[in-house]
Each structure stands twice: as C-alpha cells, then as structure tokens.
Gaussian input, Z-matrix of N, CA and C with variables (Angstrom, degrees):
# hf/3-21g

backbone

0 1
 N
 C     1     B1
 C     2     B2     1     A1
 N     3     B3     2     A2     1     D1
 C     4     B4     3     A3     2     D2
 C     5     B5     4     A4     3     D3
 N     6     B6     5     A5     4     D4
 C     7     B7     6     A6     5     D5
 C     8     B8     7     A7     6     D6
 N     9     B9     8     A8     7     D7
 C    10    B10     9     A9     8     D8
 C    11    B11    10    A10     9     D9
 N    12    B12    11    A11    10    D10
 C    13    B13    12    A12    11    D11
 C    14    B14    13    A13    12    D12
 N    15    B15    14    A14    13    D13
 C    16    B16    15    A15    14    D14
 C    17    B17    16    A16    15    D15
 N    18    B18    17    A17    16    D16
 C    19    B19    18    A18    17    D17
 C    20    B20    19    A19    18    D18
 N    21    B21    20    A20    19    D19
 C    22    B22    21    A21    20    D20
 C    23    B23    22    A22    21    D21
 N    24    B24    23    A23    22    D22
 C    25    B25    24    A24    23    D23
 C    26    B26    25    A25    24    D24
 N    27    B27    26    A26    25    D25
 C    28    B28    27    A27    26    D26
 C    29    B29    28    A28    27    D27
 N    30    B30    29    A29    28    D28
 C    31    B31    30    A30    29    D29
 C    32    B32    31    A31    30    D30
 N    33    B33    32    A32    31    D31
 C    34    B34    33    A33    32    D32
 C    35    B35    34    A34    33    D33
 N    36    B36    35    A35    34    D34
 C    37    B37    36    A36    35    D35
 C    38    B38    37    A37    36    D36
 N    39    B39    38    A38    37    D37
 C    40    B40    39    A39    38    D38
 C    41    B41    40    A40    39    D39
 N    42    B42    41    A41    40    D40
 C    43    B43    42    A42    41    D41
 C    44    B44    43    A43    42    D42
 N    45    B45    44    A44    43    D43
 C    46    B46    45    A45    44    D44
 C    47    B47    46    A46    45    D45
 N    48    B48    47    A47    46    D46
 C    49    B49    48    A48    47    D47
 C    50    B50    49    A49    48    D48
 N    51    B51    50    A50    49    D49
 C    52    B52    51    A51    50    D50
 C    53    B53    52    A52    51    D51
 N    54    B54    53    A53    52    D52
 C    55    B55    54    A54    53    D53
 C    56    B56    55    A55    54    D54
 N    57    B57    56    A56    55    D55
 C    58    B58    57    A57    56    D56
 C    59    B59    58    A58    57    D57
 N    60    B60    59    A59    58    D58
 C    61    B61    60    A60    59    D59
 C    62    B62    61    A61    60    D60
 N    63    B63    62    A62    61    D61
 C    64    B64    63    A63    62    D62
 C    65    B65    64    A64    63    D63
 N    66    B66    65    A65    64    D64
 C    67    B67    66    A66    65    D65
 C    68    B68    67    A67    66    D66
 N    69    B69    68    A68    67    D67
 C    70    B70    69    A69    68    D68
 C    71    B71    70    A70    69    D69
 N    72    B72    71    A71    70    D70
 C    73    B73    72    A72    71    D71
 C    74    B74    73    A73    72    D72
 N    75    B75    74    A74    73    D73
 C    76    B76    75    A75    74    D74
 C    77    B77    76    A76    75    D75
 N    78    B78    77    A77    76    D76
 C    79    B79    78    A78    77    D77
 C    80    B80    79    A79    78    D78
 N    81    B81    80    A80    79    D79
 C    82    B82    81    A81    80    D80
 C    83    B83    82    A82    81    D81
 N    84    B84    83    A83    82    D82
 C    85    B85    84    A84    83    D83
 C    86    B86    85    A85    84    D84
 N    87    B87    86    A86    85    D85
 C    88    B88    87    A87    86    D86
 C    89    B89    88    A88    87    D87
 N    90    B90    89    A89    88    D88
 C    91    B91    90    A90    89    D89
 C    92    B92    91    A91    90    D90
 N    93    B93    92    A92    91    D91
 C    94    B94    93    A93    92    D92
 C    95    B95    94    A94    93    D93
 N    96    B96    95    A95    94    D94
 C    97    B97    96    A96    95    D95
 C    98    B98    97    A97    96    D96
 N    99    B99    98    A98    97    D97
 C   100   B100    99    A99    98    D98
 C   101   B101   100   A100    99    D99
 N   102   B102   101   A101   100   D100
 C   103   B103   102   A102   101   D101
 C   104   B104   103   A103   102   D102
 N   105   B105   104   A104   103   D103
 C   106   B106   105   A105   104   D104
 C   107   B107   106   A106   105   D105
 N   108   B108   107   A107   106   D106
 C   109   B109   108   A108   107   D107
 C   110   B110   109   A109   108   D108
 N   111   B111   110   A110   109   D109
 C   112   B112   111   A111   110   D110
 C   113   B113   112   A112   111   D111
 N   114   B114   113   A113   112   D112
 C   115   B115   114   A114   113   D113
 C   116   B116   115   A115   114   D114
 N   117   B117   116   A116   115   D115
 C   118   B118   117   A117   116   D116
 C   119   B119   118   A118   117   D117
 N   120   B120   119   A119   118   D118
 C   121   B121   120   A120   119   D119
 C   122   B122   121   A121   120   D120
 N   123   B123   122   A122   121   D121
 C   124   B124   123   A123   122   D122
 C   125   B125   124   A124   123   D123
 N   126   B126   125   A125   124   D124
 C   127   B127   126   A126   125   D125
 C   128   B128   127   A127   126   D126
 N   129   B129   128   A128   127   D127
 C   130   B130   129   A129   128   D128
 C   131   B131   130   A130   129   D129
 N   132   B132   131   A131   130   D130
 C   133   B133   132   A132   131   D131
 C   134   B134   133   A133   132   D132
 N   135   B135   134   A134   133   D133
 C   136   B136   135   A135   134   D134
 C   137   B137   136   A136   135   D135
 N   138   B138   137   A137   136   D136
 C   139   B139   138   A138   137   D137
 C   140   B140   139   A139   138   D138
 N   141   B141   140   A140   139   D139
 C   142   B142   141   A141   140   D140
 C   143   B143   142   A142   141   D141
 N   144   B144   143   A143   142   D142
 C   145   B145   144   A144   143   D143
 C   146   B146   145   A145   144   D144
 N   147   B147   146   A146   145   D145
 C   148   B148   147   A147   146   D146
 C   149   B149   148   A148   147   D147
 N   150   B150   149   A149   148   D148
 C   151   B151   150   A150   149   D149
 C   152   B152   151   A151   150   D150
 N   153   B153   152   A152   151   D151
 C   154   B154   153   A153   152   D152
 C   155   B155   154   A154   153   D153
 N   156   B156   155   A155   154   D154
 C   157   B157   156   A156   155   D155
 C   158   B158   157   A157   156   D156
 N   159   B159   158   A158   157   D157
 C   160   B160   159   A159   158   D158
 C   161   B161   160   A160   159   D159
 N   162   B162   161   A161   160   D160
 C   163   B163   162   A162   161   D161
 C   164   B164   163   A163   162   D162
 N   165   B165   164   A164   163   D163
 C   166   B166   165   A165   164   D164
 C   167   B167   166   A166   165   D165
 N   168   B168   167   A167   166   D166
 C   169   B169   168   A168   167   D167
 C   170   B170   169   A169   168   D168
 N   171   B171   170   A170   169   D169
 C   172   B172   171   A171   170   D170
 C   173   B173   172   A172   171   D171
 N   174   B174   173   A173   172   D172
 C   175   B175   174   A174   173   D173
 C   176   B176   175   A175   174   D174
 N   177   B177   176   A176   175   D175
 C   178   B178   177   A177   176   D176
 C   179   B179   178   A178   177   D177
 N   180   B180   179   A179   178   D178
 C   181   B181   180   A180   179   D179
 C   182   B182   181   A181   180   D180
 N   183   B183   182   A182   181   D181
 C   184   B184   183   A183   182   D182
 C   185   B185   184   A184   183   D183
 N   186   B186   185   A185   184   D184
 C   187   B187   186   A186   185   D185
 C   188   B188   187   A187   186   D186
 N   189   B189   188   A188   187   D187
 C   190   B190   189   A189   188   D188
 C   191   B191   190   A190   189   D189
 N   192   B192   191   A191   190   D190
 C   193   B193   192   A192   191   D191
 C   194   B194   193   A193   192   D192
 N   195   B195   194   A194   193   D193
 C   196   B196   195   A195   194   D194
 C   197   B197   196   A196   195   D195
 N   198   B198   197   A197   196   D196
 C   199   B199   198   A198   197   D197
 C   200   B200   199   A199   198   D198
 N   201   B201   200   A200   199   D199
 C   202   B202   201   A201   200   D200
 C   203   B203   202   A202   201   D201
 N   204   B204   203   A203   202   D202
 C   205   B205   204   A204   203   D203
 C   206   B206   205   A205   204   D204
 N   207   B207   206   A206   205   D205
 C   208   B208   207   A207   206   D206
 C   209   B209   208   A208   207   D207
 N   210   B210   209   A209   208   D208
 C   211   B211   210   A210   209   D209
 C   212   B212   211   A211   210   D210
 N   213   B213   212   A212   211   D211
 C   214   B214   213   A213   212   D212
 C   215   B215   214   A214   213   D213
 N   216   B216   215   A215   214   D214
 C   217   B217   216   A216   215   D215
 C   218   B218   217   A217   216   D216
 N   219   B219   218   A218   217   D217
 C   220   B220   219   A219   218   D218
 C   221   B221   220   A220   219   D219
 N   222   B222   221   A221   220   D220
 C   223   B223   222   A222   221   D221
 C   224   B224   223   A223   222   D222
 N   225   B225   224   A224   223   D223
 C   226   B226   225   A225   224   D224
 C   227   B227   226   A226   225   D225
 N   228   B228   227   A227   226   D226
 C   229   B229   228   A228   227   D227
 C   230   B230   229   A229   228   D228
 N   231   B231   230   A230   229   D229
 C   232   B232   231   A231   230   D230
 C   233   B233   232   A232   231   D231
 N   234   B234   233   A233   232   D232
 C   235   B235   234   A234   233   D233
 C   236   B236   235   A235   234   D234
 N   237   B237   236   A236   235   D235
 C   238   B238   237   A237   236   D236
 C   239   B239   238   A238   237   D237
 N   240   B240   239   A239   238   D238
 C   241   B241   240   A240   239   D239
 C   242   B242   241   A241   240   D240
 N   243   B243   242   A242   241   D241
 C   244   B244   243   A243   242   D242
 C   245   B245   244   A244   243   D243
 N   246   B246   245   A245   244   D244
 C   247   B247   246   A246   245   D245
 C   248   B248   247   A247   246   D246
 N   249   B249   248   A248   247   D247
 C   250   B250   249   A249   248   D248
 C   251   B251   250   A250   249   D249
 N   252   B252   251   A251   250   D250
 C   253   B253   252   A252   251   D251
 C   254   B254   253   A253   252   D252
 N   255   B255   254   A254   253   D253
 C   256   B256   255   A255   254   D254
 C   257   B257   256   A256   255   D255
 N   258   B258   257   A257   256   D256
 C   259   B259   258   A258   257   D257
 C   260   B260   259   A259   258   D258
 N   261   B261   260   A260   259   D259
 C   262   B262   261   A261   260   D260
 C   263   B263   262   A262   261   D261
 N   264   B264   263   A263   262   D262
 C   265   B265   264   A264   263   D263
 C   266   B266   265   A265   264   D264
 N   267   B267   266   A266   265   D265
 C   268   B268   267   A267   266   D266
 C   269   B269   268   A268   267   D267
 N   270   B270   269   A269   268   D268
 C   271   B271   270   A270   269   D269
 C   272   B272   271   A271   270   D270
 N   273   B273   272   A272   271   D271
 C   274   B274   273   A273   272   D272
 C   275   B275   274   A274   273   D273
 N   276   B276   275   A275   274   D274
 C   277   B277   276   A276   275   D275
 C   278   B278   277   A277   276   D276
 N   279   B279   278   A278   277   D277
 C   280   B280   279   A279   278   D278
 C   281   B281   280   A280   279   D279
 N   282   B282   281   A281   280   D280
 C   283   B283   282   A282   281   D281
 C   284   B284   283   A283   282   D282
 N   285   B285   284   A284   283   D283
 C   286   B286   285   A285   284   D284
 C   287   B287   286   A286   285   D285
 N   288   B288   287   A287   286   D286
 C   289   B289   288   A288   287   D287
 C   290   B290   289   A289   288   D288
 N   291   B291   290   A290   289   D289
 C   292   B292   291   A291   290   D290
 C   293   B293   292   A292   291   D291
 N   294   B294   293   A293   292   D292
 C   295   B295   294   A294   293   D293
 C   296   B296   295   A295   294   D294
 N   297   B297   296   A296   295   D295
 C   298   B298   297   A297   296   D296
 C   299   B299   298   A298   297   D297
 N   300   B300   299   A299   298   D298
 C   301   B301   300   A300   299   D299
 C   302   B302   301   A301   300   D300
 N   303   B303   302   A302   301   D301
 C   304   B304   303   A303   302   D302
 C   305   B305   304   A304   303   D303
 N   306   B306   305   A305   304   D304
 C   307   B307   306   A306   305   D305
 C   308   B308   307   A307   306   D306
 N   309   B309   308   A308   307   D307
 C   310   B310   309   A309   308   D308
 C   311   B311   310   A310   309   D309
 N   312   B312   311   A311   310   D310
 C   313   B313   312   A312   311   D311
 C   314   B314   313   A313   312   D312

   B1=1.4451
   B2=1.5244
   B3=1.3308
   B4=1.4584
   B5=1.5239
   B6=1.3142
   B7=1.4599
   B8=1.5254
   B9=1.3219
   B10=1.4639
   B11=1.5230
   B12=1.3276
   B13=1.4653
   B14=1.5178
   B15=1.3047
   B16=1.4666
   B17=1.5066
   B18=1.2910
   B19=1.4592
   B20=1.5342
   B21=1.3281
   B22=1.4687
   B23=1.5251
   B24=1.3372
   B25=1.4670
   B26=1.5252
   B27=1.3370
   B28=1.4670
   B29=1.5244
   B30=1.3281
   B31=1.4634
   B32=1.5315
   B33=1.3269
   B34=1.4758
   B35=1.5241
   B36=1.3299
   B37=1.4636
   B38=1.5268
   B39=1.3279
   B40=1.4597
   B41=1.5219
   B42=1.3347
   B43=1.4627
   B44=1.5187
   B45=1.3205
   B46=1.4572
   B47=1.5206
   B48=1.3154
   B49=1.4614
   B50=1.5176
   B51=1.3279
   B52=1.4544
   B53=1.5327
   B54=1.3125
   B55=1.4612
   B56=1.5226
   B57=1.3256
   B58=1.4590
   B59=1.5201
   B60=1.3352
   B61=1.4528
   B62=1.5134
   B63=1.3446
   B64=1.4626
   B65=1.5193
   B66=1.3363
   B67=1.4670
   B68=1.5216
   B69=1.3464
   B70=1.4646
   B71=1.5264
   B72=1.3262
   B73=1.4672
   B74=1.5244
   B75=1.3280
   B76=1.4684
   B77=1.5270
   B78=1.3213
   B79=1.4583
   B80=1.5228
   B81=1.3135
   B82=1.4613
   B83=1.5309
   B84=1.3214
   B85=1.4625
   B86=1.5252
   B87=1.3278
   B88=1.4613
   B89=1.5271
   B90=1.3127
   B91=1.4731
   B92=1.5328
   B93=1.3326
   B94=1.4621
   B95=1.5333
   B96=1.3238
   B97=1.4627
   B98=1.5291
   B99=1.3188
   B100=1.4636
   B101=1.5262
   B102=1.3210
   B103=1.4621
   B104=1.5325
   B105=1.3353
   B106=1.4643
   B107=1.5252
   B108=1.3237
   B109=1.4677
   B110=1.5279
   B111=1.3324
   B112=1.4589
   B113=1.5397
   B114=1.3313
   B115=1.4648
   B116=1.5236
   B117=1.3353
   B118=1.4563
   B119=1.5318
   B120=1.3160
   B121=1.4634
   B122=1.5278
   B123=1.3217
   B124=1.4597
   B125=1.5278
   B126=1.3347
   B127=1.4717
   B128=1.5179
   B129=1.3325
   B130=1.4708
   B131=1.5282
   B132=1.3298
   B133=1.4621
   B134=1.5237
   B135=1.3216
   B136=1.4638
   B137=1.5256
   B138=1.3248
   B139=1.4650
   B140=1.5282
   B141=1.3368
   B142=1.4612
   B143=1.5244
   B144=1.3195
   B145=1.4613
   B146=1.5106
   B147=1.3371
   B148=1.4584
   B149=1.5167
   B150=1.3371
   B151=1.4562
   B152=1.5260
   B153=1.3261
   B154=1.4601
   B155=1.5201
   B156=1.3272
   B157=1.4530
   B158=1.5271
   B159=1.3309
   B160=1.4642
   B161=1.5203
   B162=1.3325
   B163=1.4624
   B164=1.5155
   B165=1.3163
   B166=1.4653
   B167=1.5229
   B168=1.3082
   B169=1.4593
   B170=1.5287
   B171=1.3261
   B172=1.4599
   B173=1.5276
   B174=1.3441
   B175=1.4694
   B176=1.5262
   B177=1.3269
   B178=1.4669
   B179=1.5158
   B180=1.3241
   B181=1.4655
   B182=1.5205
   B183=1.3260
   B184=1.4602
   B185=1.5204
   B186=1.3317
   B187=1.4580
   B188=1.5241
   B189=1.3255
   B190=1.4618
   B191=1.5228
   B192=1.3245
   B193=1.4586
   B194=1.5230
   B195=1.3135
   B196=1.4544
   B197=1.5178
   B198=1.3236
   B199=1.4582
   B200=1.5193
   B201=1.3225
   B202=1.4522
   B203=1.5246
   B204=1.3224
   B205=1.4579
   B206=1.5224
   B207=1.3165
   B208=1.4660
   B209=1.5220
   B210=1.3259
   B211=1.4683
   B212=1.5246
   B213=1.3213
   B214=1.4659
   B215=1.5331
   B216=1.3142
   B217=1.4589
   B218=1.5327
   B219=1.3230
   B220=1.4601
   B221=1.5263
   B222=1.3027
   B223=1.4596
   B224=1.5309
   B225=1.3230
   B226=1.4621
   B227=1.5223
   B228=1.3349
   B229=1.4614
   B230=1.5232
   B231=1.3303
   B232=1.4676
   B233=1.5258
   B234=1.3144
   B235=1.4609
   B236=1.5230
   B237=1.3161
   B238=1.4570
   B239=1.5205
   B240=1.3327
   B241=1.4616
   B242=1.5215
   B243=1.3417
   B244=1.4655
   B245=1.5188
   B246=1.3212
   B247=1.4656
   B248=1.5225
   B249=1.3254
   B250=1.4623
   B251=1.5303
   B252=1.3080
   B253=1.4590
   B254=1.5326
   B255=1.3270
   B256=1.4623
   B257=1.5300
   B258=1.3190
   B259=1.4668
   B260=1.5293
   B261=1.3299
   B262=1.4574
   B263=1.5326
   B264=1.3332
   B265=1.4613
   B266=1.5238
   B267=1.3183
   B268=1.4598
   B269=1.5224
   B270=1.3448
   B271=1.4620
   B272=1.5147
   B273=1.3353
   B274=1.4616
   B275=1.5190
   B276=1.3268
   B277=1.4582
   B278=1.5230
   B279=1.3155
   B280=1.4637
   B281=1.5149
   B282=1.3269
   B283=1.4607
   B284=1.5356
   B285=1.3260
   B286=1.4608
   B287=1.5255
   B288=1.3251
   B289=1.4482
   B290=1.5222
   B291=1.3197
   B292=1.4639
   B293=1.5243
   B294=1.3284
   B295=1.4562
   B296=1.5216
   B297=1.3282
   B298=1.4658
   B299=1.5121
   B300=1.3359
   B301=1.4616
   B302=1.5136
   B303=1.3139
   B304=1.4623
   B305=1.5184
   B306=1.3316
   B307=1.4535
   B308=1.5252
   B309=1.3185
   B310=1.4539
   B311=1.5272
   B312=1.3297
   B313=1.4744
   B314=1.5085
   A1=110.66
   A2=115.55
   A3=118.35
   A4=110.82
   A5=117.63
   A6=120.79
   A7=111.65
   A8=116.86
   A9=120.77
   A10=111.63
   A11=117.37
   A12=119.01
   A13=115.39
   A14=119.42
   A15=120.36
   A16=109.55
   A17=117.23
   A18=122.38
   A19=112.91
   A20=117.49
   A21=120.49
   A22=112.79
   A23=117.29
   A24=120.12
   A25=112.58
   A26=117.73
   A27=121.59
   A28=109.58
   A29=116.33
   A30=121.00
   A31=109.84
   A32=117.85
   A33=121.24
   A34=111.83
   A35=117.57
   A36=122.17
   A37=114.20
   A38=117.13
   A39=121.14
   A40=109.82
   A41=115.13
   A42=120.96
   A43=110.24
   A44=115.03
   A45=120.99
   A46=108.81
   A47=116.64
   A48=120.36
   A49=108.84
   A50=115.59
   A51=122.12
   A52=106.63
   A53=116.64
   A54=122.01
   A55=108.93
   A56=115.90
   A57=121.08
   A58=108.71
   A59=114.76
   A60=121.54
   A61=108.94
   A62=116.12
   A63=120.46
   A64=109.86
   A65=115.77
   A66=119.98
   A67=113.34
   A68=117.26
   A69=121.01
   A70=109.18
   A71=116.75
   A72=120.49
   A73=113.00
   A74=118.28
   A75=120.41
   A76=110.71
   A77=116.00
   A78=121.03
   A79=110.78
   A80=116.60
   A81=122.06
   A82=110.80
   A83=116.34
   A84=121.04
   A85=111.16
   A86=117.28
   A87=121.22
   A88=110.58
   A89=116.76
   A90=119.96
   A91=111.85
   A92=117.03
   A93=120.64
   A94=110.72
   A95=116.69
   A96=119.65
   A97=111.46
   A98=116.70
   A99=119.47
   A100=111.87
   A101=117.72
   A102=120.46
   A103=110.34
   A104=117.48
   A105=120.57
   A106=110.98
   A107=116.76
   A108=121.67
   A109=109.68
   A110=116.94
   A111=122.24
   A112=111.13
   A113=116.99
   A114=120.34
   A115=112.06
   A116=116.62
   A117=118.72
   A118=110.66
   A119=117.55
   A120=121.86
   A121=112.36
   A122=116.96
   A123=120.94
   A124=113.19
   A125=116.26
   A126=119.93
   A127=113.71
   A128=116.46
   A129=122.42
   A130=112.21
   A131=116.58
   A132=122.21
   A133=110.45
   A134=115.49
   A135=123.38
   A136=107.81
   A137=117.05
   A138=120.56
   A139=110.43
   A140=115.47
   A141=120.01
   A142=112.90
   A143=117.39
   A144=121.68
   A145=109.08
   A146=115.47
   A147=120.74
   A148=109.97
   A149=116.05
   A150=121.47
   A151=107.82
   A152=116.55
   A153=120.66
   A154=108.34
   A155=115.64
   A156=121.86
   A157=109.84
   A158=116.23
   A159=121.66
   A160=108.51
   A161=116.50
   A162=121.08
   A163=109.74
   A164=114.34
   A165=121.21
   A166=106.02
   A167=117.57
   A168=119.94
   A169=111.59
   A170=117.70
   A171=120.18
   A172=114.82
   A173=117.98
   A174=119.95
   A175=110.72
   A176=114.48
   A177=121.52
   A178=108.26
   A179=115.16
   A180=121.77
   A181=107.11
   A182=116.28
   A183=122.60
   A184=110.16
   A185=116.16
   A186=121.01
   A187=105.98
   A188=116.30
   A189=121.86
   A190=108.97
   A191=116.98
   A192=121.96
   A193=108.91
   A194=116.01
   A195=119.63
   A196=111.56
   A197=114.98
   A198=121.61
   A199=109.41
   A200=115.62
   A201=120.33
   A202=110.37
   A203=115.60
   A204=121.71
   A205=110.18
   A206=115.26
   A207=122.93
   A208=106.53
   A209=117.19
   A210=120.00
   A211=112.82
   A212=118.23
   A213=121.43
   A214=111.14
   A215=116.46
   A216=121.32
   A217=113.55
   A218=116.71
   A219=121.45
   A220=111.05
   A221=115.02
   A222=121.92
   A223=107.61
   A224=116.99
   A225=119.94
   A226=108.18
   A227=115.02
   A228=121.09
   A229=111.38
   A230=115.79
   A231=120.66
   A232=108.30
   A233=116.55
   A234=120.43
   A235=107.56
   A236=115.80
   A237=121.00
   A238=108.03
   A239=115.64
   A240=120.53
   A241=111.36
   A242=117.29
   A243=119.57
   A244=111.09
   A245=114.97
   A246=121.75
   A247=105.68
   A248=117.50
   A249=120.97
   A250=111.24
   A251=115.19
   A252=121.66
   A253=111.74
   A254=116.97
   A255=121.77
   A256=110.71
   A257=117.24
   A258=124.97
   A259=114.33
   A260=118.60
   A261=119.61
   A262=108.43
   A263=114.91
   A264=120.12
   A265=109.81
   A266=115.56
   A267=121.96
   A268=107.32
   A269=115.99
   A270=121.41
   A271=108.98
   A272=116.24
   A273=120.62
   A274=108.81
   A275=115.39
   A276=122.49
   A277=106.85
   A278=116.09
   A279=119.29
   A280=109.43
   A281=116.84
   A282=121.38
   A283=112.04
   A284=117.12
   A285=120.90
   A286=111.19
   A287=115.07
   A288=121.72
   A289=109.73
   A290=115.22
   A291=121.77
   A292=106.36
   A293=116.31
   A294=121.42
   A295=110.36
   A296=114.60
   A297=120.93
   A298=106.69
   A299=115.77
   A300=120.50
   A301=109.39
   A302=115.81
   A303=121.31
   A304=107.99
   A305=115.51
   A306=121.80
   A307=109.92
   A308=115.63
   A309=122.32
   A310=106.40
   A311=115.94
   A312=120.31
   A313=111.99
   D1=-35.91
   D2=178.77
   D3=-65.55
   D4=-35.63
   D5=177.89
   D6=-68.56
   D7=-32.13
   D8=-177.98
   D9=-78.80
   D10=-51.50
   D11=-170.84
   D12=-136.06
   D13=-1.46
   D14=-176.77
   D15=84.71
   D16=108.13
   D17=-172.16
   D18=-64.44
   D19=-26.56
   D20=-179.04
   D21=-67.15
   D22=-21.03
   D23=-178.75
   D24=-91.22
   D25=-2.26
   D26=-175.39
   D27=-102.64
   D28=115.79
   D29=178.71
   D30=-87.19
   D31=138.77
   D32=179.89
   D33=-81.83
   D34=70.07
   D35=-173.82
   D36=-88.71
   D37=-36.11
   D38=-177.21
   D39=-121.43
   D40=146.35
   D41=178.69
   D42=-104.62
   D43=144.53
   D44=175.07
   D45=-145.06
   D46=132.80
   D47=174.94
   D48=-86.07
   D49=135.26
   D50=178.51
   D51=-124.76
   D52=125.94
   D53=179.05
   D54=-125.48
   D55=131.35
   D56=174.92
   D57=-132.36
   D58=150.20
   D59=176.36
   D60=-124.46
   D61=148.42
   D62=-174.03
   D63=-157.21
   D64=-179.29
   D65=-178.40
   D66=-92.78
   D67=-21.28
   D68=178.37
   D69=-160.31
   D70=179.59
   D71=-176.81
   D72=-62.48
   D73=-40.73
   D74=178.88
   D75=-61.28
   D76=-46.65
   D77=179.03
   D78=-63.66
   D79=-38.77
   D80=178.25
   D81=-61.02
   D82=-45.54
   D83=178.95
   D84=-61.63
   D85=-47.63
   D86=-178.81
   D87=-63.16
   D88=-44.84
   D89=179.58
   D90=-63.21
   D91=-39.59
   D92=178.76
   D93=-65.10
   D94=-48.22
   D95=179.67
   D96=-62.38
   D97=-40.01
   D98=178.23
   D99=-68.07
   D100=-29.84
   D101=174.32
   D102=-66.71
   D103=-41.06
   D104=176.42
   D105=-62.79
   D106=-41.98
   D107=178.33
   D108=-62.89
   D109=-43.16
   D110=177.38
   D111=-60.57
   D112=-47.27
   D113=-178.96
   D114=-61.29
   D115=-34.31
   D116=175.92
   D117=-71.88
   D118=-45.75
   D119=-176.33
   D120=-64.30
   D121=-40.54
   D122=-174.15
   D123=-94.31
   D124=-42.47
   D125=-174.80
   D126=-108.00
   D127=-2.01
   D128=-178.84
   D129=59.98
   D130=33.18
   D131=-179.96
   D132=-90.71
   D133=130.95
   D134=175.60
   D135=-118.29
   D136=142.20
   D137=-177.77
   D138=-127.76
   D139=144.17
   D140=-179.39
   D141=-125.71
   D142=-11.35
   D143=-178.62
   D144=-135.64
   D145=135.73
   D146=-178.86
   D147=-133.93
   D148=137.38
   D149=175.99
   D150=-129.13
   D151=122.88
   D152=178.47
   D153=-75.93
   D154=122.66
   D155=178.68
   D156=-93.68
   D157=-41.61
   D158=-178.50
   D159=-147.95
   D160=134.49
   D161=178.91
   D162=-143.00
   D163=124.40
   D164=170.55
   D165=-136.95
   D166=179.66
   D167=-178.64
   D168=-65.69
   D169=-21.21
   D170=-176.42
   D171=-118.56
   D172=0.30
   D173=-176.90
   D174=-148.74
   D175=138.62
   D176=176.20
   D177=-134.10
   D178=127.40
   D179=175.25
   D180=-124.04
   D181=124.74
   D182=-174.08
   D183=-129.64
   D184=141.57
   D185=167.91
   D186=-95.70
   D187=116.45
   D188=-179.74
   D189=-108.36
   D190=135.60
   D191=-179.79
   D192=-119.15
   D193=135.72
   D194=-179.59
   D195=-174.61
   D196=-150.37
   D197=-178.85
   D198=-154.07
   D199=170.41
   D200=177.41
   D201=-79.16
   D202=149.56
   D203=178.02
   D204=-59.70
   D205=134.62
   D206=176.96
   D207=-130.72
   D208=113.00
   D209=-175.86
   D210=-64.01
   D211=-18.88
   D212=175.86
   D213=-74.88
   D214=-24.71
   D215=-173.32
   D216=-111.79
   D217=-37.88
   D218=-174.31
   D219=-103.61
   D220=140.73
   D221=176.98
   D222=-113.71
   D223=122.83
   D224=178.80
   D225=-74.09
   D226=117.97
   D227=-179.42
   D228=-84.71
   D229=-41.26
   D230=-175.74
   D231=-153.40
   D232=135.86
   D233=174.26
   D234=-89.54
   D235=116.71
   D236=-179.86
   D237=-103.46
   D238=126.15
   D239=-178.63
   D240=-87.28
   D241=-39.34
   D242=-177.12
   D243=-168.45
   D244=154.76
   D245=166.65
   D246=-87.44
   D247=136.96
   D248=-175.36
   D249=-108.31
   D250=161.60
   D251=176.91
   D252=-85.94
   D253=-9.27
   D254=-176.94
   D255=-63.64
   D256=117.20
   D257=177.53
   D258=60.38
   D259=21.90
   D260=177.54
   D261=-64.21
   D262=137.30
   D263=-178.22
   D264=-150.52
   D265=133.98
   D266=176.39
   D267=-123.40
   D268=122.69
   D269=178.31
   D270=-120.38
   D271=133.18
   D272=177.30
   D273=-103.10
   D274=128.95
   D275=176.55
   D276=-127.52
   D277=105.41
   D278=-176.29
   D279=64.80
   D280=-122.80
   D281=179.94
   D282=-99.85
   D283=7.30
   D284=-177.94
   D285=-113.88
   D286=158.64
   D287=178.01
   D288=-121.50
   D289=143.92
   D290=173.84
   D291=-118.69
   D292=125.52
   D293=-174.80
   D294=-119.54
   D295=133.64
   D296=171.46
   D297=-112.90
   D298=126.65
   D299=-178.99
   D300=-148.41
   D301=147.87
   D302=178.28
   D303=-115.63
   D304=132.58
   D305=178.10
   D306=-104.29
   D307=144.58
   D308=172.92
   D309=-89.12
   D310=117.32
   D311=-178.90
   D312=-111.53

C-alpha cells in the first residue's frame, strides 16, 4: 500500500477481512499481495493497518483497515500490476521476517 499511495495518507476507517489459501508460505504471500492489488484496482480500497487473525502454511486471514481512494487526498505513487513469484524469499530471524519480492509495475 505504501508503494501504491503512501501509507501515511491512508486512514484506517473501514475494516475488511481478507482470506487467502495457498500451498506454502511463498504462495500465501503472493496471493495475499495480489488480493490487495486487486482490491485497489477494482474497488479502489487502500489499507494502512493489518492484523493477522489466522496464519498457517496454507491459509491466511487478515483484518485490514483503510479507506477508499480519494483523488483529492491520495496521490498514486506507483501502479502495481502484480506481485510475482520470481525470486520470492521469506527468511525468519528470531521473531522477525525478512521478505524479498518483485512487483510487476
């Protein structure tokens, strides 16, 4: 969301649950990011706050908070077409994760 419109300009006014299913964590990440891209492209939804409700290797359920795009308030920084599987990598270090991902712009 920060790449699309700048996360500081997005107020967490409305909540939406987003659920994706996949075969592994990499696929789960790509499917989730592509769902966010889809929601912006089709419904003009922008999100600034996320809470993981359920996470397993094959399922992710998130509560996302945000608002609809408003051209008076939001500036589109970059049009993202998709998150790609090319060189996707998730590394866990202690309680933190480091993610490498490439977006198609």
